C-alpha positions in Angstrom: 206.2 3.4 38.2 208.2 5.7 40.5 211.2 7.5 39.3 213.6 6.2 42.8 212.7 2.5 43.9 214.7 0.9 46.8 218.1 -0.5 46.5 218.4 -1.7 50.0 217.6 -1.2 53.6 220.8 -1.6 55.8 220.7 -1.9 59.4 222.7 -0.5 62.1 223.1 -1.2 65.9 219.9 -1.8 67.7 220.2 -0.3 71.0 217.7 -1.6 74.1 217.0 1.0 77.0 215.2 -0.1 80.5 213.7 2.4 82.3 210.9 3.5 84.6 207.7 5.8 83.3 207.7 9.0 85.8 204.2 9.2 85.8 202.7 5.5 86.3 206.0 4.1 87.8 205.7 0.8 85.3 208.6 -0.4 83.8 209.1 0.6 80.3 211.4 -0.8 77.7 212.8 1.3 74.8 214.2 -0.4 71.7 216.3 2.2 69.2 216.9 0.7 65.4 219.3 2.8 63.1 220.3 2.2 59.5 219.6 3.3 56.3 217.8 3.2 53.1 219.4 3.5 49.8 216.9 4.8 46.9 218.2 4.8 43.2 217.0 5.7 39.9 214.8 3.1 38.3 216.3 2.2 35.0 212.9 1.4 33.9 211.0 5.2 34.6 210.3 6.9 31.5 208.3 9.9 32.2 208.6 13.8 33.1 209.3 15.0 36.4 208.7 18.4 37.9 210.6 20.3 40.5 208.1 19.8 43.0 207.1 16.1 42.8 207.7 14.3 45.7 207.2 10.1 45.7 206.0 7.9 48.7 208.0 5.5 50.4 207.7 3.2 52.5 209.9 -0.3 54.1 210.0 -2.3 57.2 212.5 -1.8 59.7 214.8 -5.3 58.8 215.5 -5.9 62.2 212.5 -5.2 64.2 211.5 -7.3 66.8 208.1 -9.2 66.5 205.7 -7.4 68.7 202.6 -9.5 69.5 201.0 -5.9 70.5 201.8 -2.7 68.6 204.4 -0.7 71.0 202.8 2.2 73.0 204.7 4.7 71.4 206.9 5.0 68.2 208.9 7.7 66.5 211.2 8.2 63.8 214.0 10.7 62.6 215.4 10.4 59.0 218.3 12.7 57.9 220.2 12.5 54.5 223.6 10.5 54.4 224.2 11.0 50.8 222.8 12.2 47.7 223.8 12.3 44.2 222.0 14.5 41.6 221.8 13.7 37.8 222.0 17.4 36.9 223.3 20.8 37.9 219.8 22.4 38.4 219.5 25.7 40.1 217.0 24.3 42.9 217.7 20.8 44.7 215.6 19.5 47.5 216.4 16.2 48.7 215.6 14.7 52.3 211.9 13.4 53.7 209.0 14.8 54.7 205.6 13.8 56.3 207.8 11.0 58.0 205.9 8.4 60.2 206.5 4.9 61.7 203.6 2.5 62.0 203.2 -0.9 63.8 202.0 -2.7 60.6 201.0 -6.7 60.8 203.7 -8.9 59.7 204.0 -8.9 56.0 204.4 -13.0 56.2 201.1 -13.4 58.2 200.6 -14.6 61.7 200.0 -12.2 64.7 202.8 -10.1 65.0 203.4 -6.7 64.3 206.1 -5.2 62.7 207.7 -1.5 62.3 206.9 0.1 59.1 208.6 3.5 58.0 206.6 6.0 55.6 207.7 9.1 54.3 207.8 11.2 50.9 211.2 12.4 49.4 211.6 14.9 46.6 212.4 13.5 43.4 213.8 15.9 41.1 217.2 15.2 39.6 217.9 12.5 41.7 220.0 9.8 40.6 220.7 8.4 44.4 219.6 9.4 47.8 220.4 7.6 51.0 218.5 8.4 54.1 219.8 7.3 57.8 216.6 6.3 59.8 216.1 6.2 63.7 213.5 4.3 64.8 212.3 4.5 68.4 209.6 2.1 70.0 208.9 2.0 73.5 206.4 -0.6 75.6 205.4 -1.5 79.0 207.0 -4.6 80.7 
């Protein structure tokens, strides 16, 4: 059982940028997804938490286009949007680490891929954490 659970993933604006690869001279389409993920303390959690504990979190980008082939390149940026502590500890760590994005098989089945964000987050004294995300996916075409 995890201390924090996903309460929602809220997509923001999606931007398309068409360009040309300067090395190969081929057309490149870049899609930029943005939004935030809200994590909150699970009321079912019973246990002890140390100040340096990290919890893995994973979510699919909700407005991800279905990719028949994984994008040629992907990247993710995460930043703290909002944080609420349950105590007044001397040490507070919040945010994300070890973040990455992968083109995972469609969870509903089929041959397409969706973008899945993975990261770890500190959990000590956390009641609520909201993290902004920005995912960039580039494909030839």
